[in-house]
ChimeraX commands (.cxc) that place a marker at each C-alpha (Angstrom):
marker #1 position 28.67,94.05,122.16 radius 0.5
marker #1 position 30.65,90.89,121.69 radius 0.5
marker #1 position 33.19,90.03,124.38 radius 0.5
marker #1 position 36.89,90.40,123.45 radius 0.5
marker #1 position 38.45,87.02,122.97 radius 0.5
marker #1 position 41.29,86.07,125.32 radius 0.5
marker #1 position 43.87,86.00,122.54 radius 0.5
marker #1 position 42.88,89.34,121.30 radius 0.5
marker #1 position 43.08,90.79,124.79 radius 0.5
marker #1 position 46.55,89.50,125.31 radius 0.5
marker #1 position 47.68,90.90,121.98 radius 0.5
marker #1 position 46.19,94.30,122.88 radius 0.5
marker #1 position 47.97,94.15,126.29 radius 0.5
marker #1 position 51.33,93.39,124.66 radius 0.5
marker #1 position 50.86,96.17,122.15 radius 0.5
marker #1 position 50.20,98.57,125.02 radius 0.5
marker #1 position 53.31,97.49,126.84 radius 0.5
marker #1 position 55.45,97.85,123.73 radius 0.5
marker #1 position 54.25,101.32,123.16 radius 0.5
marker #1 position 54.98,102.20,126.83 radius 0.5
marker #1 position 58.50,100.94,126.55 radius 0.5
marker #1 position 59.37,102.96,123.42 radius 0.5
marker #1 position 60.82,101.61,120.14 radius 0.5
marker #1 position 61.87,97.97,120.37 radius 0.5
marker #1 position 64.64,96.31,118.29 radius 0.5
marker #1 position 63.91,94.61,115.10 radius 0.5
marker #1 position 64.43,90.78,115.02 radius 0.5
marker #1 position 67.85,90.39,113.27 radius 0.5
marker #1 position 70.92,92.56,112.86 radius 0.5
marker #1 position 71.12,94.28,109.51 radius 0.5
marker #1 position 74.20,95.24,107.61 radius 0.5
marker #1 position 73.92,98.36,105.39 radius 0.5
marker #1 position 75.17,97.49,101.86 radius 0.5
marker #1 position 78.95,97.64,101.43 radius 0.5
marker #1 position 80.20,97.72,105.04 radius 0.5
marker #1 position 81.28,95.15,107.59 radius 0.5
marker #1 position 79.40,96.56,110.69 radius 0.5
marker #1 position 75.75,95.91,111.28 radius 0.5
marker #1 position 73.26,96.35,114.14 radius 0.5
marker #1 position 69.59,95.81,114.98 radius 0.5
marker #1 position 67.85,99.08,114.26 radius 0.5
marker #1 position 65.07,100.42,116.51 radius 0.5
marker #1 position 61.60,100.07,115.30 radius 0.5
marker #1 position 60.80,103.04,113.00 radius 0.5
marker #1 position 64.31,103.12,111.44 radius 0.5
marker #1 position 64.73,102.05,107.80 radius 0.5
marker #1 position 67.75,102.01,105.50 radius 0.5
marker #1 position 68.86,105.57,104.71 radius 0.5
marker #1 position 68.57,106.85,101.23 radius 0.5
marker #1 position 71.49,109.29,101.09 radius 0.5
marker #1 position 74.05,107.86,103.54 radius 0.5
marker #1 position 75.24,104.59,104.95 radius 0.5
marker #1 position 72.97,103.78,107.92 radius 0.5
marker #1 position 69.34,104.09,108.98 radius 0.5
marker #1 position 66.87,106.89,109.50 radius 0.5
marker #1 position 63.10,107.57,110.31 radius 0.5
marker #1 position 60.74,108.34,107.53 radius 0.5
marker #1 position 60.93,112.10,108.24 radius 0.5
marker #1 position 64.80,111.91,108.30 radius 0.5
marker #1 position 64.80,113.47,111.80 radius 0.5
marker #1 position 66.44,110.39,113.54 radius 0.5
marker #1 position 69.67,109.34,111.80 radius 0.5
marker #1 position 72.14,106.47,112.44 radius 0.5
marker #1 position 75.23,106.76,110.47 radius 0.5
marker #1 position 77.68,103.96,110.13 radius 0.5
marker #1 position 81.27,103.82,108.76 radius 0.5
marker #1 position 84.52,101.90,108.85 radius 0.5
marker #1 position 87.56,103.64,110.27 radius 0.5
marker #1 position 91.23,102.45,110.38 radius 0.5
marker #1 position 91.83,99.73,112.87 radius 0.5
marker #1 position 94.08,102.04,115.09 radius 0.5
marker #1 position 91.11,104.41,115.82 radius 0.5
marker #1 position 89.62,102.05,118.32 radius 0.5
marker #1 position 93.00,101.69,120.15 radius 0.5
marker #1 position 93.32,105.50,120.33 radius 0.5
marker #1 position 89.94,105.71,121.93 radius 0.5
marker #1 position 90.73,103.01,124.41 radius 0.5
marker #1 position 94.00,104.75,125.36 radius 0.5
marker #1 position 92.08,108.03,125.71 radius 0.5
marker #1 position 89.49,106.36,127.93 radius 0.5
marker #1 position 92.14,104.84,130.15 radius 0.5
marker #1 position 94.17,108.06,130.46 radius 0.5
marker #1 position 91.14,110.11,131.26 radius 0.5
marker #1 position 88.08,108.12,132.46 radius 0.5
marker #1 position 86.23,111.28,133.44 radius 0.5
marker #1 position 86.17,112.52,129.81 radius 0.5
marker #1 position 86.58,116.24,128.76 radius 0.5
marker #1 position 84.14,119.02,128.32 radius 0.5
marker #1 position 81.57,117.32,130.33 radius 0.5
marker #1 position 81.41,114.42,127.86 radius 0.5
marker #1 position 82.24,111.15,129.71 radius 0.5
marker #1 position 82.94,108.01,127.63 radius 0.5
marker #1 position 81.16,104.86,128.64 radius 0.5
marker #1 position 81.92,101.17,127.83 radius 0.5
marker #1 position 79.36,98.76,126.53 radius 0.5
marker #1 position 79.38,95.10,125.74 radius 0.5
marker #1 position 78.20,94.46,122.20 radius 0.5
marker #1 position 77.80,91.28,120.13 radius 0.5
marker #1 position 81.15,92.44,118.43 radius 0.5
marker #1 position 82.92,92.86,121.82 radius 0.5
marker #1 position 83.70,95.72,124.04 radius 0.5
marker #1 position 82.74,99.13,122.63 radius 0.5
marker #1 position 82.84,102.74,123.84 radius 0.5
marker #1 position 80.31,105.49,123.30 radius 0.5
marker #1 position 79.63,109.13,124.25 radius 0.5
marker #1 position 76.39,111.14,124.61 radius 0.5
marker #1 position 76.19,114.86,124.25 radius 0.5
marker #1 position 73.60,117.63,123.66 radius 0.5
marker #1 position 74.13,119.66,120.53 radius 0.5
marker #1 position 72.47,121.84,117.88 radius 0.5
marker #1 position 71.70,120.90,114.28 radius 0.5
marker #1 position 71.05,124.46,112.94 radius 0.5
marker #1 position 68.22,125.72,115.25 radius 0.5
marker #1 position 67.22,122.24,116.35 radius 0.5
marker #1 position 68.36,120.85,119.78 radius 0.5
marker #1 position 69.61,117.21,119.31 radius 0.5
marker #1 position 71.00,114.36,121.30 radius 0.5
marker #1 position 74.09,112.87,119.74 radius 0.5
marker #1 position 75.56,109.44,120.44 radius 0.5
marker #1 position 78.90,108.19,119.00 radius 0.5
marker #1 position 80.16,104.59,119.48 radius 0.5
marker #1 position 83.35,102.81,118.29 radius 0.5
marker #1 position 84.19,99.12,118.38 radius 0.5
marker #1 position 86.97,96.89,117.07 radius 0.5
marker #1 position 86.39,94.88,113.94 radius 0.5
marker #1 position 90.03,93.47,114.01 radius 0.5
marker #1 position 91.34,94.88,110.81 radius 0.5
marker #1 position 89.05,98.03,111.06 radius 0.5
marker #1 position 87.18,100.04,113.59 radius 0.5
marker #1 position 83.34,100.33,113.31 radius 0.5
marker #1 position 81.77,103.59,113.96 radius 0.5
marker #1 position 78.16,104.46,114.62 radius 0.5
marker #1 position 76.84,107.95,115.14 radius 0.5
marker #1 position 73.15,108.64,116.14 radius 0.5
marker #1 position 71.36,111.91,116.12 radius 0.5
marker #1 position 67.95,112.25,117.80 radius 0.5
marker #1 position 66.03,115.61,117.66 radius 0.5
marker #1 position 64.52,116.97,120.83 radius 0.5
marker #1 position 60.93,116.19,119.72 radius 0.5
marker #1 position 61.90,112.44,119.33 radius 0.5
marker #1 position 63.70,112.07,122.55 radius 0.5
marker #1 position 60.79,110.57,124.54 radius 0.5
marker #1 position 60.70,107.77,122.04 radius 0.5
marker #1 position 64.31,107.27,121.10 radius 0.5
marker #1 position 65.63,107.44,124.59 radius 0.5
marker #1 position 69.22,107.08,125.92 radius 0.5
marker #1 position 68.38,103.43,127.06 radius 0.5
marker #1 position 66.90,102.60,123.55 radius 0.5
marker #1 position 69.95,103.77,121.82 radius 0.5
marker #1 position 72.19,101.94,124.27 radius 0.5
marker #1 position 70.12,98.69,123.48 radius 0.5
marker #1 position 70.70,99.37,119.72 radius 0.5
marker #1 position 74.52,99.85,120.33 radius 0.5
marker #1 position 74.68,96.54,122.19 radius 0.5
marker #1 position 73.31,94.80,119.25 radius 0.5
marker #1 position 76.34,95.68,117.01 radius 0.5
marker #1 position 77.89,92.93,114.99 radius 0.5
marker #1 position 80.76,92.73,112.53 radius 0.5
marker #1 position 81.37,90.43,109.50 radius 0.5
marker #1 position 84.70,89.38,108.11 radius 0.5
marker #1 position 83.83,90.07,104.46 radius 0.5
marker #1 position 81.16,91.79,102.47 radius 0.5
marker #1 position 80.02,89.69,99.40 radius 0.5
marker #1 position 81.76,90.77,96.24 radius 0.5
marker #1 position 78.48,91.07,94.30 radius 0.5
marker #1 position 77.08,93.30,97.08 radius 0.5
marker #1 position 80.13,95.65,97.03 radius 0.5
marker #1 position 80.38,95.94,93.21 radius 0.5
marker #1 position 76.72,96.34,92.91 radius 0.5
marker #1 position 77.00,99.68,94.63 radius 0.5
marker #1 position 79.54,101.03,92.20 radius 0.5
marker #1 position 78.26,103.35,89.35 radius 0.5
marker #1 position 79.96,101.11,86.86 radius 0.5
marker #1 position 80.14,97.39,86.34 radius 0.5
marker #1 position 83.09,94.89,86.05 radius 0.5
marker #1 position 83.40,92.09,83.60 radius 0.5
marker #1 position 86.92,91.21,84.52 radius 0.5
marker #1 position 88.62,91.06,87.93 radius 0.5
marker #1 position 91.96,89.42,86.92 radius 0.5
marker #1 position 91.87,86.94,89.81 radius 0.5
marker #1 position 92.67,89.57,92.62 radius 0.5
marker #1 position 92.16,87.69,95.81 radius 0.5
marker #1 position 90.61,90.53,98.02 radius 0.5
marker #1 position 87.97,93.00,96.84 radius 0.5
marker #1 position 86.77,95.70,99.28 radius 0.5
marker #1 position 85.04,98.97,98.79 radius 0.5
marker #1 position 86.94,101.92,100.40 radius 0.5
marker #1 position 83.83,104.00,100.46 radius 0.5
marker #1 position 80.61,102.15,99.45 radius 0.5
marker #1 position 79.55,103.30,96.04 radius 0.5
marker #1 position 82.58,105.54,95.49 radius 0.5
marker #1 position 85.76,103.56,95.35 radius 0.5
marker #1 position 86.88,99.89,95.38 radius 0.5
marker #1 position 90.23,98.26,95.92 radius 0.5
marker #1 position 91.25,94.87,94.12 radius 0.5
marker #1 position 94.29,93.43,95.79 radius 0.5
marker #1 position 96.44,90.32,96.20 radius 0.5
marker #1 position 97.43,91.52,99.75 radius 0.5
marker #1 position 95.12,92.41,102.61 radius 0.5
marker #1 position 94.82,94.74,105.60 radius 0.5
marker #1 position 96.90,92.58,107.82 radius 0.5
marker #1 position 99.84,92.08,105.53 radius 0.5
marker #1 position 99.45,95.44,103.74 radius 0.5
marker #1 position 98.52,96.06,100.20 radius 0.5
marker #1 position 101.73,97.51,98.92 radius 0.5
marker #1 position 103.99,94.39,98.78 radius 0.5
marker #1 position 101.72,92.80,96.11 radius 0.5
marker #1 position 99.79,94.20,93.08 radius 0.5
marker #1 position 96.59,96.14,93.76 radius 0.5
marker #1 position 94.11,98.45,92.17 radius 0.5
marker #1 position 92.00,101.35,93.24 radius 0.5
marker #1 position 89.13,102.39,91.09 radius 0.5
marker #1 position 86.75,105.20,91.54 radius 0.5
marker #1 position 85.37,108.40,90.07 radius 0.5
marker #1 position 86.77,111.96,90.36 radius 0.5
marker #1 position 84.11,114.56,90.47 radius 0.5
marker #1 position 85.86,116.82,87.92 radius 0.5
marker #1 position 87.00,116.69,84.35 radius 0.5
marker #1 position 89.13,119.09,82.36 radius 0.5
marker #1 position 87.31,121.90,80.59 radius 0.5
marker #1 position 89.22,121.63,77.48 radius 0.5
marker #1 position 91.14,118.64,75.62 radius 0.5
marker #1 position 94.41,120.58,75.87 radius 0.5
marker #1 position 93.99,120.60,79.77 radius 0.5
marker #1 position 93.93,116.79,80.02 radius 0.5
marker #1 position 97.71,116.38,80.41 radius 0.5
marker #1 position 98.02,118.91,83.18 radius 0.5
marker #1 position 94.90,117.48,84.97 radius 0.5
marker #1 position 96.28,113.94,84.74 radius 0.5
marker #1 position 99.68,114.81,86.16 radius 0.5
marker #1 position 98.02,116.84,89.12 radius 0.5
marker #1 position 95.88,113.80,89.72 radius 0.5
marker #1 position 98.85,111.67,89.92 radius 0.5
marker #1 position 100.48,113.67,92.51 radius 0.5
marker #1 position 97.54,113.04,94.88 radius 0.5
marker #1 position 97.72,109.21,94.86 radius 0.5
marker #1 position 97.87,108.34,98.51 radius 0.5
marker #1 position 100.62,106.24,100.06 radius 0.5
marker #1 position 103.40,106.92,97.54 radius 0.5
marker #1 position 106.67,108.78,98.20 radius 0.5
marker #1 position 109.55,110.07,96.23 radius 0.5
marker #1 position 107.42,109.79,93.26 radius 0.5
marker #1 position 108.74,110.41,89.74 radius 0.5
marker #1 position 106.49,110.56,86.58 radius 0.5
marker #1 position 108.12,108.44,83.88 radius 0.5
marker #1 position 105.49,108.73,81.17 radius 0.5
marker #1 position 102.20,110.61,80.63 radius 0.5
marker #1 position 100.29,110.68,77.40 radius 0.5
marker #1 position 96.85,110.57,75.93 radius 0.5
marker #1 position 95.24,107.24,74.95 radius 0.5
marker #1 position 91.80,105.92,74.04 radius 0.5
marker #1 position 89.94,103.75,76.52 radius 0.5
marker #1 position 86.93,101.90,75.17 radius 0.5
marker #1 position 86.61,104.44,72.48 radius 0.5
marker #1 position 86.68,107.39,75.04 radius 0.5
marker #1 position 89.35,109.92,75.48 radius 0.5
marker #1 position 91.77,109.12,78.33 radius 0.5
marker #1 position 95.25,109.63,79.79 radius 0.5
marker #1 position 97.90,107.23,80.99 radius 0.5
marker #1 position 100.50,108.25,83.52 radius 0.5
marker #1 position 103.18,105.97,85.02 radius 0.5
marker #1 position 105.17,106.67,88.16 radius 0.5
marker #1 position 108.15,105.17,89.96 radius 0.5
marker #1 position 107.86,105.55,93.66 radius 0.5
marker #1 position 108.26,104.10,97.18 radius 0.5
marker #1 position 105.26,102.89,98.99 radius 0.5
marker #1 position 104.25,101.11,102.32 radius 0.5
marker #1 position 105.65,100.73,105.64 radius 0.5
marker #1 position 108.45,98.44,104.16 radius 0.5
marker #1 position 109.44,101.08,101.63 radius 0.5
marker #1 position 108.60,98.93,98.69 radius 0.5
marker #1 position 109.82,100.06,95.34 radius 0.5
marker #1 position 106.71,100.25,93.10 radius 0.5
marker #1 position 105.60,101.16,89.68 radius 0.5
marker #1 position 102.26,102.84,89.55 radius 0.5
marker #1 position 99.91,103.39,86.52 radius 0.5
marker #1 position 96.97,105.82,86.51 radius 0.5
marker #1 position 94.39,105.81,83.82 radius 0.5
marker #1 position 91.88,108.55,83.55 radius 0.5
marker #1 position 88.84,108.01,81.28 radius 0.5
marker #1 position 87.06,111.40,80.57 radius 0.5
marker #1 position 83.43,111.92,80.02 radius 0.5
marker #1 position 80.66,114.03,81.29 radius 0.5
marker #1 position 81.10,115.96,84.53 radius 0.5
marker #1 position 83.30,113.23,86.18 radius 0.5
marker #1 position 86.29,111.11,85.26 radius 0.5
marker #1 position 86.91,107.49,85.79 radius 0.5
marker #1 position 90.15,106.99,87.61 radius 0.5
marker #1 position 91.94,103.56,87.66 radius 0.5
marker #1 position 95.13,103.17,89.73 radius 0.5
marker #1 position 97.37,100.08,89.49 radius 0.5
marker #1 position 100.32,99.68,91.80 radius 0.5
marker #1 position 102.87,96.79,91.75 radius 0.5
marker #1 position 106.27,96.09,93.27 radius 0.5
marker #1 position 108.76,96.89,90.51 radius 0.5
marker #1 position 109.94,93.30,90.19 radius 0.5
marker #1 position 106.37,92.04,89.57 radius 0.5
marker #1 position 105.38,94.85,87.16 radius 0.5
marker #1 position 105.77,92.71,83.96 radius 0.5
marker #1 position 103.11,90.16,85.17 radius 0.5
marker #1 position 100.91,92.72,86.88 radius 0.5
marker #1 position 100.39,95.35,84.17 radius 0.5
marker #1 position 98.35,92.93,81.89 radius 0.5
marker #1 position 96.08,92.18,84.84 radius 0.5
marker #1 position 95.55,95.92,85.45 radius 0.5
marker #1 position 94.81,96.54,81.71 radius 0.5
marker #1 position 92.29,93.60,81.64 radius 0.5
marker #1 position 90.35,95.11,84.51 radius 0.5
marker #1 position 90.41,98.53,82.90 radius 0.5
marker #1 position 89.09,97.25,79.77 radius 0.5
marker #1 position 86.25,95.30,81.49 radius 0.5
marker #1 position 84.77,98.43,83.31 radius 0.5
marker #1 position 81.56,99.58,81.79 radius 0.5
marker #1 position 78.87,102.06,82.72 radius 0.5
marker #1 position 75.71,100.63,84.25 radius 0.5
marker #1 position 72.93,100.68,81.73 radius 0.5
marker link #1:1,2 radius 0.2
marker link #1:2,3 radius 0.2
marker link #1:3,4 radius 0.2
marker link #1:4,5 radius 0.2
marker link #1:5,6 radius 0.2
marker link #1:6,7 radius 0.2
marker link #1:7,8 radius 0.2
marker link #1:8,9 radius 0.2
marker link #1:9,10 radius 0.2
marker link #1:10,11 radius 0.2
marker link #1:11,12 radius 0.2
marker link #1:12,13 radius 0.2
marker link #1:13,14 radius 0.2
marker link #1:14,15 radius 0.2
marker link #1:15,16 radius 0.2
marker link #1:16,17 radius 0.2
marker link #1:17,18 radius 0.2
marker link #1:18,19 radius 0.2
marker link #1:19,20 radius 0.2
marker link #1:20,21 radius 0.2
marker link #1:21,22 radius 0.2
marker link #1:22,23 radius 0.2
marker link #1:23,24 radius 0.2
marker link #1:24,25 radius 0.2
marker link #1:25,26 radius 0.2
marker link #1:26,27 radius 0.2
marker link #1:27,28 radius 0.2
marker link #1:28,29 radius 0.2
marker link #1:29,30 radius 0.2
marker link #1:30,31 radius 0.2
marker link #1:31,32 radius 0.2
marker link #1:32,33 radius 0.2
marker link #1:33,34 radius 0.2
marker link #1:34,35 radius 0.2
marker link #1:35,36 radius 0.2
marker link #1:36,37 radius 0.2
marker link #1:37,38 radius 0.2
marker link #1:38,39 radius 0.2
marker link #1:39,40 radius 0.2
marker link #1:40,41 radius 0.2
marker link #1:41,42 radius 0.2
marker link #1:42,43 radius 0.2
marker link #1:43,44 radius 0.2
marker link #1:44,45 radius 0.2
marker link #1:45,46 radius 0.2
marker link #1:46,47 radius 0.2
marker link #1:47,48 radius 0.2
marker link #1:48,49 radius 0.2
marker link #1:49,50 radius 0.2
marker link #1:50,51 radius 0.2
marker link #1:51,52 radius 0.2
marker link #1:52,53 radius 0.2
marker link #1:53,54 radius 0.2
marker link #1:54,55 radius 0.2
marker link #1:55,56 radius 0.2
marker link #1:56,57 radius 0.2
marker link #1:57,58 radius 0.2
marker link #1:58,59 radius 0.2
marker link #1:59,60 radius 0.2
marker link #1:60,61 radius 0.2
marker link #1:61,62 radius 0.2
marker link #1:62,63 radius 0.2
marker link #1:63,64 radius 0.2
marker link #1:64,65 radius 0.2
marker link #1:65,66 radius 0.2
marker link #1:66,67 radius 0.2
marker link #1:67,68 radius 0.2
marker link #1:68,69 radius 0.2
marker link #1:69,70 radius 0.2
marker link #1:70,71 radius 0.2
marker link #1:71,72 radius 0.2
marker link #1:72,73 radius 0.2
marker link #1:73,74 radius 0.2
marker link #1:74,75 radius 0.2
marker link #1:75,76 radius 0.2
marker link #1:76,77 radius 0.2
marker link #1:77,78 radius 0.2
marker link #1:78,79 radius 0.2
marker link #1:79,80 radius 0.2
marker link #1:80,81 radius 0.2
marker link #1:81,82 radius 0.2
marker link #1:82,83 radius 0.2
marker link #1:83,84 radius 0.2
marker link #1:84,85 radius 0.2
marker link #1:85,86 radius 0.2
marker link #1:86,87 radius 0.2
marker link #1:87,88 radius 0.2
marker link #1:88,89 radius 0.2
marker link #1:89,90 radius 0.2
marker link #1:90,91 radius 0.2
marker link #1:91,92 radius 0.2
marker link #1:92,93 radius 0.2
marker link #1:93,94 radius 0.2
marker link #1:94,95 radius 0.2
marker link #1:95,96 radius 0.2
marker link #1:96,97 radius 0.2
marker link #1:97,98 radius 0.2
marker link #1:98,99 radius 0.2
marker link #1:99,100 radius 0.2
marker link #1:100,101 radius 0.2
marker link #1:101,102 radius 0.2
marker link #1:102,103 radius 0.2
marker link #1:103,104 radius 0.2
marker link #1:104,105 radius 0.2
marker link #1:105,106 radius 0.2
marker link #1:106,107 radius 0.2
marker link #1:107,108 radius 0.2
marker link #1:108,109 radius 0.2
marker link #1:109,110 radius 0.2
marker link #1:110,111 radius 0.2
marker link #1:111,112 radius 0.2
marker link #1:112,113 radius 0.2
marker link #1:113,114 radius 0.2
marker link #1:114,115 radius 0.2
marker link #1:115,116 radius 0.2
marker link #1:116,117 radius 0.2
marker link #1:117,118 radius 0.2
marker link #1:118,119 radius 0.2
marker link #1:119,120 radius 0.2
marker link #1:120,121 radius 0.2
marker link #1:121,122 radius 0.2
marker link #1:122,123 radius 0.2
marker link #1:123,124 radius 0.2
marker link #1:124,125 radius 0.2
marker link #1:125,126 radius 0.2
marker link #1:126,127 radius 0.2
marker link #1:127,128 radius 0.2
marker link #1:128,129 radius 0.2
marker link #1:129,130 radius 0.2
marker link #1:130,131 radius 0.2
marker link #1:131,132 radius 0.2
marker link #1:132,133 radius 0.2
marker link #1:133,134 radius 0.2
marker link #1:134,135 radius 0.2
marker link #1:135,136 radius 0.2
marker link #1:136,137 radius 0.2
marker link #1:137,138 radius 0.2
marker link #1:138,139 radius 0.2
marker link #1:139,140 radius 0.2
marker link #1:140,141 radius 0.2
marker link #1:141,142 radius 0.2
marker link #1:142,143 radius 0.2
marker link #1:143,144 radius 0.2
marker link #1:144,145 radius 0.2
marker link #1:145,146 radius 0.2
marker link #1:146,147 radius 0.2
marker link #1:147,148 radius 0.2
marker link #1:148,149 radius 0.2
marker link #1:149,150 radius 0.2
marker link #1:150,151 radius 0.2
marker link #1:151,152 radius 0.2
marker link #1:152,153 radius 0.2
marker link #1:153,154 radius 0.2
marker link #1:154,155 radius 0.2
marker link #1:155,156 radius 0.2
marker link #1:156,157 radius 0.2
marker link #1:157,158 radius 0.2
marker link #1:158,159 radius 0.2
marker link #1:159,160 radius 0.2
marker link #1:160,161 radius 0.2
marker link #1:161,162 radius 0.2
marker link #1:162,163 radius 0.2
marker link #1:163,164 radius 0.2
marker link #1:164,165 radius 0.2
marker link #1:165,166 radius 0.2
marker link #1:166,167 radius 0.2
marker link #1:167,168 radius 0.2
marker link #1:168,169 radius 0.2
marker link #1:169,170 radius 0.2
marker link #1:170,171 radius 0.2
marker link #1:171,172 radius 0.2
marker link #1:172,173 radius 0.2
marker link #1:173,174 radius 0.2
marker link #1:174,175 radius 0.2
marker link #1:175,176 radius 0.2
marker link #1:176,177 radius 0.2
marker link #1:177,178 radius 0.2
marker link #1:178,179 radius 0.2
marker link #1:179,180 radius 0.2
marker link #1:180,181 radius 0.2
marker link #1:181,182 radius 0.2
marker link #1:182,183 radius 0.2
marker link #1:183,184 radius 0.2
marker link #1:184,185 radius 0.2
marker link #1:185,186 radius 0.2
marker link #1:186,187 radius 0.2
marker link #1:187,188 radius 0.2
marker link #1:188,189 radius 0.2
marker link #1:189,190 radius 0.2
marker link #1:190,191 radius 0.2
marker link #1:191,192 radius 0.2
marker link #1:192,193 radius 0.2
marker link #1:193,194 radius 0.2
marker link #1:194,195 radius 0.2
marker link #1:195,196 radius 0.2
marker link #1:196,197 radius 0.2
marker link #1:197,198 radius 0.2
marker link #1:198,199 radius 0.2
marker link #1:199,200 radius 0.2
marker link #1:200,201 radius 0.2
marker link #1:201,202 radius 0.2
marker link #1:202,203 radius 0.2
marker link #1:203,204 radius 0.2
marker link #1:204,205 radius 0.2
marker link #1:205,206 radius 0.2
marker link #1:206,207 radius 0.2
marker link #1:207,208 radius 0.2
marker link #1:208,209 radius 0.2
marker link #1:209,210 radius 0.2
marker link #1:210,211 radius 0.2
marker link #1:211,212 radius 0.2
marker link #1:212,213 radius 0.2
marker link #1:213,214 radius 0.2
marker link #1:214,215 radius 0.2
marker link #1:215,216 radius 0.2
marker link #1:216,217 radius 0.2
marker link #1:217,218 radius 0.2
marker link #1:218,219 radius 0.2
marker link #1:219,220 radius 0.2
marker link #1:220,221 radius 0.2
marker link #1:221,222 radius 0.2
marker link #1:222,223 radius 0.2
marker link #1:223,224 radius 0.2
marker link #1:224,225 radius 0.2
marker link #1:225,226 radius 0.2
marker link #1:226,227 radius 0.2
marker link #1:227,228 radius 0.2
marker link #1:228,229 radius 0.2
marker link #1:229,230 radius 0.2
marker link #1:230,231 radius 0.2
marker link #1:231,232 radius 0.2
marker link #1:232,233 radius 0.2
marker link #1:233,234 radius 0.2
marker link #1:234,235 radius 0.2
marker link #1:235,236 radius 0.2
marker link #1:236,237 radius 0.2
marker link #1:237,238 radius 0.2
marker link #1:238,239 radius 0.2
marker link #1:239,240 radius 0.2
marker link #1:240,241 radius 0.2
marker link #1:241,242 radius 0.2
marker link #1:242,243 radius 0.2
marker link #1:243,244 radius 0.2
marker link #1:244,245 radius 0.2
marker link #1:245,246 radius 0.2
marker link #1:246,247 radius 0.2
marker link #1:247,248 radius 0.2
marker link #1:248,249 radius 0.2
marker link #1:249,250 radius 0.2
marker link #1:250,251 radius 0.2
marker link #1:251,252 radius 0.2
marker link #1:252,253 radius 0.2
marker link #1:253,254 radius 0.2
marker link #1:254,255 radius 0.2
marker link #1:255,256 radius 0.2
marker link #1:256,257 radius 0.2
marker link #1:257,258 radius 0.2
marker link #1:258,259 radius 0.2
marker link #1:259,260 radius 0.2
marker link #1:260,261 radius 0.2
marker link #1:261,262 radius 0.2
marker link #1:262,263 radius 0.2
marker link #1:263,264 radius 0.2
marker link #1:264,265 radius 0.2
marker link #1:265,266 radius 0.2
marker link #1:266,267 radius 0.2
marker link #1:267,268 radius 0.2
marker link #1:268,269 radius 0.2
marker link #1:269,270 radius 0.2
marker link #1:270,271 radius 0.2
marker link #1:271,272 radius 0.2
marker link #1:272,273 radius 0.2
marker link #1:273,274 radius 0.2
marker link #1:274,275 radius 0.2
marker link #1:275,276 radius 0.2
marker link #1:276,277 radius 0.2
marker link #1:277,278 radius 0.2
marker link #1:278,279 radius 0.2
marker link #1:279,280 radius 0.2
marker link #1:280,281 radius 0.2
marker link #1:281,282 radius 0.2
marker link #1:282,283 radius 0.2
marker link #1:283,284 radius 0.2
marker link #1:284,285 radius 0.2
marker link #1:285,286 radius 0.2
marker link #1:286,287 radius 0.2
marker link #1:287,288 radius 0.2
marker link #1:288,289 radius 0.2
marker link #1:289,290 radius 0.2
marker link #1:290,291 radius 0.2
marker link #1:291,292 radius 0.2
marker link #1:292,293 radius 0.2
marker link #1:293,294 radius 0.2
marker link #1:294,295 radius 0.2
marker link #1:295,296 radius 0.2
marker link #1:296,297 radius 0.2
marker link #1:297,298 radius 0.2
marker link #1:298,299 radius 0.2
marker link #1:299,300 radius 0.2
marker link #1:300,301 radius 0.2
marker link #1:301,302 radius 0.2
marker link #1:302,303 radius 0.2
marker link #1:303,304 radius 0.2
marker link #1:304,305 radius 0.2
marker link #1:305,306 radius 0.2
marker link #1:306,307 radius 0.2
marker link #1:307,308 radius 0.2
marker link #1:308,309 radius 0.2
marker link #1:309,310 radius 0.2
marker link #1:310,311 radius 0.2
marker link #1:311,312 radius 0.2
marker link #1:312,313 radius 0.2
marker link #1:313,314 radius 0.2
marker link #1:314,315 radius 0.2
marker link #1:315,316 radius 0.2
view
């Protein structure tokens, strides 16, 4: 029998130590596509296929990640200060992360008949709050321990912007025209995107902006399209005192569509706005394009909205 070389013995020893310590962190933080929060996932976790985050190959251990409004972090901080002992036996803990001070909780729960350990962490991203939720089934708890999850939480980082190509590449349609909008951000990765001249600090409403996404419904009959369009227009978030000024069928890139215009008030400064909603019908869903502009900027904003609309194409 040949003697084991020194380097091989060292490598074997290191491997045994790592196995004893449980899952280690990967080398670098990873940002799931489309969001501004990232972390260094534990070994054994890979990008999730059906949600934003990471999971084990069998889908048992899940790490879900999301962006929440900026005020969510402040609400958690205030609750922590008001009641540091927590409620219902769940005590919040603070943790220093690469992105700053964060807060997390641990609790035992059930996922159907399976006993699970759940972890939730929130941190400040400045203009947003980063949220991470981890679920570990009981049979994986000896590997993905409390300490291992804390180590992963501590690696959390934020980035100021998500590259535009990365964001738009997640959408089920592609853009050939962005009309020189200054800020582009997915509201929900792969589901909706906002194109704006304003930002989260100054607010979107005082300047032209667009929201583009899919509605998972379409009118059953052509004669139902007008009613469908007007009902959809009443659900546009952030508008008040809305009054429909026009609603009529049109063709968009050869497809049946509907254009609805609204005069309304929007934003914390009660900006008087004109809003256009275009619906492009086809298949089991409808493409929804919303453009909003302060009323005194409508004349210059509307051609930009229309150029973006006409440059949207399905992915081949």
